[in-house]
Structures are given as C-alpha cells and as structure tokens.
C-alpha positions as CSV (number, residue, x, y, z in Angstrom):
1,X,0.1,0.2,-0.1
2,X,1.2,3.4,-0.6
3,X,0.7,5.7,1.7
4,X,-0.6,9.0,0.7
5,X,1.4,11.5,2.7
6,X,5.1,11.0,2.4
7,X,7.3,10.3,5.5
8,X,7.7,13.4,7.7
9,X,11.7,13.4,7.0
10,X,10.9,12.7,3.5
11,X,8.3,16.1,3.1
12,X,10.7,18.3,5.4
13,X,14.0,17.3,3.7
14,X,13.8,20.3,0.8
15,X,12.7,22.8,3.8
16,X,15.6,21.4,6.2
17,X,18.3,21.6,3.5
18,X,16.9,25.4,2.9
19,X,17.1,26.0,6.6
20,X,20.3,24.4,6.8
21,X,21.9,26.5,3.5
22,X,20.7,29.7,5.1
23,X,21.7,29.2,8.8
24,X,25.0,28.5,7.1
25,X,25.0,31.8,5.3
26,X,24.0,33.4,8.6
27,X,26.6,32.3,10.7
28,X,29.0,33.1,7.7
29,X,27.6,36.9,7.9
30,X,27.6,37.0,11.4
31,X,31.4,36.0,11.0
32,X,31.9,38.5,8.8
33,X,30.7,41.4,10.7
34,X,32.0,40.4,14.4
35,X,35.3,41.7,13.5
36,X,33.6,45.6,11.8
37,X,31.6,45.2,15.4
38,X,34.7,45.0,17.7
39,X,36.7,47.4,15.7
40,X,33.4,50.0,16.0
41,X,33.1,49.1,19.9
42,X,37.0,49.5,20.1
43,X,36.7,52.7,18.9
44,X,34.0,53.7,21.4
45,X,36.0,52.3,24.5
46,X,38.5,53.9,26.2
47,X,41.4,51.9,25.8
48,X,44.7,52.0,27.4
49,X,47.6,49.7,27.8
50,X,49.5,49.5,31.0
51,X,53.2,49.4,29.6
52,X,54.4,50.3,26.4
53,X,58.1,50.0,25.4
54,X,57.5,52.4,22.4
55,X,59.6,54.9,23.9
56,X,62.6,53.0,22.5
57,X,61.6,53.3,19.2
58,X,61.9,57.4,19.3
59,X,65.5,56.7,19.5
60,X,65.7,55.1,16.2
61,X,66.9,56.9,13.3
62,X,64.3,58.5,10.8
63,X,61.6,56.5,13.1
64,X,58.6,58.7,13.7
65,X,55.4,58.1,15.8
66,X,53.7,59.9,13.3
67,X,54.3,57.2,10.4
68,X,52.6,54.3,9.9
69,X,55.1,51.3,10.4
70,X,54.9,47.8,9.8
71,X,56.2,44.7,12.6
72,X,57.3,42.9,9.0
73,X,59.5,45.7,8.2
74,X,60.8,47.0,11.4
75,X,59.7,45.3,14.3
76,X,57.3,48.1,15.9
77,X,54.0,47.9,16.6
78,X,52.7,51.2,17.7
79,X,52.6,54.3,15.9
80,X,50.2,56.8,15.8
81,X,48.6,55.5,12.5
82,X,48.0,52.2,14.0
83,X,46.8,53.3,17.5
84,X,44.1,54.7,15.8
85,X,43.2,52.0,13.7
86,X,43.1,49.6,16.7
87,X,41.6,51.9,18.8
88,X,44.4,52.5,21.3
89,X,43.8,55.8,23.0
90,X,47.0,55.6,24.8
91,X,48.7,54.6,28.2
92,X,51.8,54.2,30.0
93,X,54.9,55.0,28.2
94,X,57.8,53.0,29.8
95,X,61.1,55.1,30.8
96,X,63.0,51.3,30.8
97,X,66.4,51.1,31.7
98,X,68.1,48.0,31.5
99,X,70.2,46.8,34.9
100,X,73.6,47.1,34.8
101,X,76.3,47.3,37.8
102,X,75.1,48.4,41.4
103,X,78.1,51.1,41.8
104,X,78.2,55.1,41.6
105,X,79.1,54.9,38.1
106,X,76.4,52.8,36.9
107,X,74.0,54.7,39.1
108,X,75.1,57.9,37.3
109,X,75.0,56.2,34.0
110,X,71.4,54.9,34.3
111,X,69.7,58.0,36.0
112,X,71.1,59.9,33.0
113,X,69.8,57.3,30.6
114,X,66.2,57.4,32.0
115,X,66.1,61.2,32.2
116,X,66.9,61.6,28.5
117,X,64.1,58.8,28.2
118,X,61.8,60.9,30.2
119,X,62.2,64.1,28.2
120,X,62.4,61.9,24.7
121,X,58.3,61.0,26.0
122,X,57.7,64.4,27.0
123,X,58.9,66.0,23.8
124,X,57.1,63.2,21.6
125,X,53.8,64.7,23.3
126,X,55.2,68.2,22.8
127,X,56.1,68.1,19.3
128,X,52.3,67.0,18.4
129,X,49.8,68.5,20.5
130,X,47.1,67.8,18.3
131,X,47.7,64.2,18.3
132,X,49.3,64.0,21.9
133,X,48.9,64.7,25.4
134,X,50.7,64.1,28.8
135,X,48.4,62.9,31.5
136,X,49.2,62.8,35.1
137,X,45.9,62.3,37.0
138,X,43.3,59.3,36.5
139,X,40.9,61.9,35.4
140,X,42.9,63.3,32.6
141,X,42.5,60.0,30.2
142,X,38.9,60.2,29.3
143,X,38.9,64.1,28.9
144,X,42.1,63.5,26.5
145,X,40.8,60.6,24.1
146,X,37.3,62.7,24.4
147,X,39.4,65.4,22.4
148,X,40.9,62.3,20.1
149,X,44.1,62.8,21.2
150,X,46.4,60.2,22.9
151,X,47.0,59.8,26.3
152,X,50.6,59.7,27.4
153,X,51.0,58.5,31.1
154,X,54.6,57.8,32.2
155,X,55.9,55.3,34.1
156,X,59.0,53.3,35.2
157,X,60.5,50.2,34.5
158,X,62.9,49.3,36.9
159,X,64.0,51.6,39.9
160,X,67.6,50.7,39.4
161,X,68.2,54.6,38.0
162,X,67.4,56.1,41.1
163,X,70.5,54.7,42.9
164,X,70.9,55.2,46.4
165,X,68.8,58.5,46.3
166,X,64.9,58.2,46.5
167,X,64.1,61.5,46.4
168,X,64.8,61.2,42.6
169,X,61.6,59.4,42.9
170,X,59.8,63.0,43.3
171,X,62.3,64.5,40.3
172,X,60.6,61.8,37.8
173,X,57.3,62.5,39.6
174,X,57.7,66.5,38.7
175,X,58.5,65.3,35.2
176,X,54.7,63.1,34.8
177,X,55.7,59.6,36.2
178,X,53.1,57.9,37.9
179,X,54.0,54.1,37.6
180,X,56.9,52.8,39.1
181,X,58.3,49.1,38.5
182,X,60.6,48.2,41.2
183,X,63.4,45.8,39.3
184,X,63.8,44.0,36.1
185,X,65.4,40.7,35.1
186,X,67.9,40.7,38.0
187,X,68.0,42.1,41.4
188,X,68.8,45.6,42.1
189,X,69.2,48.1,45.3
190,X,65.3,48.2,45.7
191,X,64.1,44.8,45.3
192,X,64.5,41.1,44.0
193,X,64.0,39.7,40.7
194,X,61.6,36.6,39.5
195,X,64.1,35.9,37.1
196,X,67.3,36.8,38.5
197,X,69.7,33.5,38.1
198,X,71.4,34.0,41.4
199,X,68.4,33.6,43.2
200,X,66.8,36.2,45.9
201,X,69.4,38.6,47.5
202,X,66.8,40.6,49.6
203,X,64.1,38.0,50.2
204,X,61.8,40.7,48.6
205,X,62.0,44.2,49.3
206,X,65.5,45.7,50.7
207,X,65.1,48.0,53.2
208,X,65.9,50.9,50.6
209,X,63.1,49.4,48.6
210,X,60.7,49.6,51.3
211,X,61.5,53.5,51.8
212,X,61.3,53.6,48.3
213,X,57.6,52.2,48.5
214,X,56.5,54.5,51.1
215,X,58.2,57.6,48.9
216,X,55.6,56.1,46.4
217,X,52.7,56.1,48.2
218,X,53.1,59.4,49.5
219,X,53.6,60.8,46.1
220,X,50.5,58.8,44.7
221,X,52.9,56.8,42.2
222,X,51.4,53.2,41.9
223,X,53.4,50.5,42.2
224,X,54.2,48.1,40.0
225,X,55.2,44.1,40.8
226,X,55.6,42.6,37.4
227,X,59.5,41.4,37.2
228,X,59.5,41.6,40.9
229,X,59.5,38.3,43.0
230,X,56.7,36.9,44.6
231,X,58.3,37.8,48.2
232,X,58.2,41.6,46.8
233,X,54.6,41.2,45.7
234,X,53.8,39.8,49.4
235,X,55.8,43.0,50.9
236,X,53.7,45.4,48.6
237,X,50.5,43.7,49.8
238,X,51.7,44.1,53.4
239,X,52.9,47.4,53.2
240,X,51.4,49.4,50.6
241,X,48.7,51.8,51.8
242,X,47.2,51.9,48.5
243,X,46.3,49.3,45.8
244,X,48.5,48.1,43.4
245,X,49.1,46.6,39.8
246,X,51.0,44.1,37.7
247,X,51.7,45.7,34.6
248,X,52.2,43.4,32.3
249,X,52.5,39.6,33.7
250,X,50.5,36.1,33.1
251,X,48.9,33.7,35.2
252,X,51.1,30.7,36.9
253,X,47.9,28.1,36.9
254,X,48.3,28.6,32.9
255,X,52.3,28.6,32.4
256,X,54.3,28.2,35.4
257,X,56.8,31.1,34.8
258,X,58.5,33.0,37.2
259,X,57.1,35.9,35.4
260,X,53.9,35.0,36.1
261,X,51.6,35.2,39.2
262,X,49.7,32.2,41.1
263,X,45.9,31.9,41.6
264,X,46.3,32.6,45.5
265,X,48.0,35.8,44.9
266,X,45.4,36.5,42.2
267,X,43.1,36.7,44.9
268,X,45.0,38.2,47.2
269,X,45.8,41.1,44.8
270,X,42.0,41.2,44.0
271,X,40.9,41.5,47.6
272,X,43.7,44.5,47.9
273,X,41.6,46.5,45.0
274,X,44.6,45.9,42.9
275,X,45.1,45.0,39.2
276,X,46.8,42.2,37.0
277,X,47.6,43.5,33.4
278,X,48.1,40.8,31.0
279,X,50.9,40.7,28.9
280,X,51.2,39.0,25.1
281,X,55.3,38.3,25.8
282,X,55.1,34.7,24.1
283,X,57.8,33.0,26.6
284,X,55.4,33.9,29.5
285,X,52.6,32.4,27.9
286,X,53.4,28.9,27.1
287,X,56.8,26.5,26.6
288,X,58.7,27.8,23.6
289,X,61.3,25.7,21.7
290,X,63.3,27.8,20.2
291,X,66.7,27.3,18.2
292,X,69.6,27.9,20.7
293,X,71.6,29.3,17.5
294,X,68.5,32.2,17.3
295,X,69.4,33.3,20.5
296,X,73.2,33.2,20.4
297,X,72.6,35.2,17.1
298,X,70.5,38.2,18.3
299,X,72.7,38.5,21.6
300,X,76.2,38.9,19.0
301,X,73.4,41.7,17.2
302,X,72.9,43.4,20.5
303,X,76.2,43.5,21.7
304,X,77.2,45.0,18.5
305,X,74.6,47.6,18.4
306,X,74.5,48.3,22.2
307,X,76.2,51.9,23.0
308,X,77.1,52.6,19.2
309,X,75.8,55.8,17.6
310,X,73.1,54.7,14.8
311,X,72.7,56.7,11.5
312,X,70.2,55.7,9.1
313,X,72.2,53.9,7.3
314,X,73.5,51.6,10.3
315,X,70.2,51.0,11.6
316,X,69.0,49.9,8.5
317,X,71.8,47.6,7.9
318,X,70.8,46.1,11.3
319,X,67.4,45.5,10.4
320,X,68.8,43.6,7.4
321,X,70.8,41.2,10.0
322,X,67.7,40.7,12.1
323,X,65.8,39.4,9.2
324,X,68.5,37.4,8.3
325,X,68.4,35.6,11.8
326,X,64.9,35.4,11.0
327,X,65.0,33.3,8.4
328,X,67.9,31.2,9.2
329,X,66.5,30.6,12.5
330,X,62.7,31.0,12.7
331,X,60.9,32.0,16.3
332,X,58.5,29.5,17.5
333,X,55.9,32.0,18.6
334,X,53.0,31.9,21.0
335,X,49.4,31.9,19.3
336,X,46.5,34.2,20.2
337,X,44.6,31.5,22.0
338,X,47.4,31.4,24.4
339,X,47.0,34.7,25.1
340,X,43.7,34.6,25.7
341,X,43.6,31.6,28.0
342,X,45.6,33.5,30.3
343,X,43.3,36.4,30.3
344,X,40.3,34.5,30.6
345,X,41.9,32.6,33.3
346,X,42.5,35.9,35.5
347,X,39.0,37.5,34.8
348,X,37.6,33.8,36.1
349,X,40.1,34.1,39.1
350,X,40.3,37.6,40.0
351,X,37.1,38.8,38.6
352,X,36.4,41.2,35.8
353,X,37.1,44.3,38.3
354,X,40.8,43.3,38.6
355,X,41.9,42.6,35.2
356,X,43.1,44.7,32.7
357,X,45.5,44.9,29.1
358,X,49.3,45.7,29.1
359,X,50.5,44.0,26.1
360,X,54.3,44.9,26.5
361,X,54.1,46.4,22.7
362,X,57.5,47.0,21.7
363,X,59.3,45.3,24.3
364,X,58.7,41.3,23.2
365,X,54.9,41.3,23.2
366,X,52.9,40.2,20.2
367,X,52.0,36.5,19.4
368,X,50.8,35.2,16.0
369,X,47.1,36.8,15.4
370,X,47.9,39.7,17.4
371,X,51.2,41.3,15.9
372,X,50.6,44.7,16.6
373,X,47.9,47.2,18.2
374,X,46.0,47.2,15.3
375,X,44.4,43.6,16.4
376,X,43.2,45.0,19.8
377,X,39.4,44.8,18.5
378,X,40.0,40.5,18.1
379,X,40.7,40.8,21.8
380,X,37.3,42.4,22.5
381,X,35.7,40.2,20.2
382,X,37.1,37.4,22.1
383,X,35.5,38.8,25.4
384,X,32.3,39.2,24.0
385,X,32.3,35.8,22.6
386,X,33.4,34.3,26.3
387,X,30.4,36.1,27.5
388,X,31.6,39.7,28.9
389,X,29.5,42.7,27.8
390,X,30.3,46.5,26.6
391,X,30.4,47.7,30.6
392,X,32.9,44.8,31.5
393,X,35.3,45.7,28.6
394,X,35.6,49.0,29.8
395,X,36.8,47.8,32.9
396,X,39.2,45.6,31.4
397,X,40.6,48.3,28.6
398,X,40.9,51.3,31.5
399,X,38.4,51.2,34.5
400,X,40.4,48.8,36.9
401,X,43.5,50.6,36.0
402,X,42.5,54.3,36.3
403,X,40.8,53.4,39.3
404,X,43.9,51.9,41.1
405,X,45.8,55.4,40.0
406,X,42.7,57.5,41.6
407,X,43.0,55.5,44.5
408,X,47.0,55.6,44.8
409,X,46.7,59.7,44.1
410,X,44.2,59.8,46.8
411,X,46.3,58.1,49.5
412,X,49.2,60.5,48.3
413,X,47.1,63.7,49.0
414,X,46.0,62.4,52.4
415,X,49.7,61.7,53.2
416,X,50.3,65.1,52.2
417,X,47.6,67.0,53.7
418,X,46.1,68.2,50.4
419,X,42.5,68.0,48.9
420,X,42.0,64.9,46.9
C-alpha cells in the first residue's frame, strides 16, 4: 500500500536543507560582521595599555611616531596611525633602563639614561599637541581621549636609575611618572627580581626598597609588581597603603613561569583592590622551543649595536641582519589563543574588576594573530564571545587601571595633607 502522505523526513528534507543553507549563510555573515562590530566597539571604549615600550622606538634614526610602520619591516608595533586604527587611546609609556652595575658609575649612567628617555616621551607629546597629551591624573585620560588625542602617562620600568637617592623619585614624579616598577631581569638595590639566575638577594624588598615604597605612596605613584619576585609582591600587599598593579604579567596556573603569578596571589591582589594587566610576551604564555643558535645570533647583534651611535644607514643594516636571523633561525611563537587563555583565567580567578591589558608592545610582546596594536579589537571580540559585555570591557580596557591610579593619588594627597 502506497502511503497518501510521504514520511515526515521526506516531506521536510527540502525545507531542512534550505534552512541549513540559510543558517550557514547567516553564520558566515555573523563571522564577517563580528570583526567590524568589535572594531566599532573598540573605538567607543577608552582603551589604555599599561606597558608601552614604544619610547625605545623614538631614538631610532628616521623613525617617527606619526608615520605608519609595519612589524614585518622594522619590528615596531605602535605608532599614531596604528593606534588610531586599532582604537588604542594611549597608556603608560615606559622609561625602561637595563640593569647595570650596582655602583656609583652604574647609578649615574642609569640616572642620565632614564632622564633622557623621560624627556623623549615628553618631547613626543609636546611636538605634536594635536595628537598627544601628557596625562598626570586618573581623570585626565577620558578628557584627552574625548578630544581625539592620545593619552601619554609615564612609568618607570626598573627603579635602578634612582641609585641610593629615593628623593629622585620626586624628580621623576615632577616629570610626569605615575607608575613605578621596582626591578627587571635581575636583583637591584631595591628589590629581588623574579628571574635573577642567582636567586633572591633580599628576600623581597630591601630596606631601601621599603623606603621607596613609602615614598611612592606619599607621592601617589602606583606600585608595579611585574618583574619583581613573589616575595616583593607579598611585601607590597603587607606595606602599601594603596592598591597596586602588575603592569604586564600572566597566570602561573596557565604556564608556570617565574614572571607569572599564582592563583592565591591573584585572589589576594583582588582582595586588596589591585589589578593584573595581562601581557602578550610569548615566552611567558607557554613553553617555546626555539633554536639556541637564534638566541646566540640575537645576543651577538645586540652586543654590536649596544651603545653605538646609529645613523639611518647603520640602523637599516641592523634591521637587515635581524631579518636574516629570522630566516635562518625562525622563532617558535605563541598564539592568540595562548594569550586569551591567560586573560580568561585571570578574569575567572580575580574577577572582572581586577583584570586589565598590558601587552608589552615594542618590548617583546605580540603573538601570532596579534602582531601590533591594530589587532586590539580581536581581544574585544574574544571577550564578547566569552560572555563579557561592554561594561565589562570598559573595566578591562581602562576602568580598573584608572581606579587604582585614582586610589593611589587619593592616598598620596592624604599623606601630604592636600585636598584630593
């Protein structure tokens, strides 16, 4: 007997096939629309990065912040055109000083080096007031960004240039510094580093380091625990009268590296009102297996260029040699997903009020899929996909960082007997 009505599956098969095609088309349209929507959102958000090593680019012969550069050509990751394209409103521009000898000559050289780097940052802003503005208070950033200008806060990465004279911090504060990292790759006179091959020297902060912390609190300068040891972090928790940040760090639960922070300390940081700013330096995101010959070649290149006066021609020659090293000894690199694993873990453990972004641009940061600041909307798109809303993203991109800065400045005003 032939059924009058065909089986349901046969009846609806054309409709189901049609629906599947439409669903596929809709999914493709959404996939294409998501980056555009994220880029639009990024332009609307106040977007700050807590660790920009871009001031190092200002000294490169022929290099101008107003010109558009390309990472594939000169390895730079931040300039004005790319900031505009990626929606980066600014952030903390670092006065980074490499660690040197802990003696009078070393301190004097480092002091002068840091002062010149600070002057270069100020000159960048002063030379182009249409596009850049120096910021010194937490309330400055929204006002500057609303004018279409880029926000220039200043930070110190490695307090080594202060020597044994912590009153120099007041000089740097007058210059515009509002964020202070105590150590870098090795121990110094103030603090233990998280990565010194010799191990800890002080068991946290030295006596001078504790005095420097108190002076930073008095001035309203935010403390930065990135690069410092876990014991220094613990001293910050115990001694600081204002919340502090890690300006460019990751999560030890995702990748066990000394530069990263464990979950217990993450929770304590959040309880103290602090913020972890997640970085994108691949070696801190996951284990990388790079050719040892690559490291040797890069070290040799750095030694030859260190301290040597560079002209445009010699700078281009160094770039050509760097490209040759990359071809001969390709680097294994972390991925965008590796970066997001740290960001999402921090959000899960510390909460959305205690996480931000500090990608270490122009200082080793950047991963496959996030080569320079034009890729920032990709982070926002991934956060939205993970269930975070626009209000959450505003906290992550600047709100949490500015809250800590405002709290530090309020504490400083209280200690100095000034109106906040």
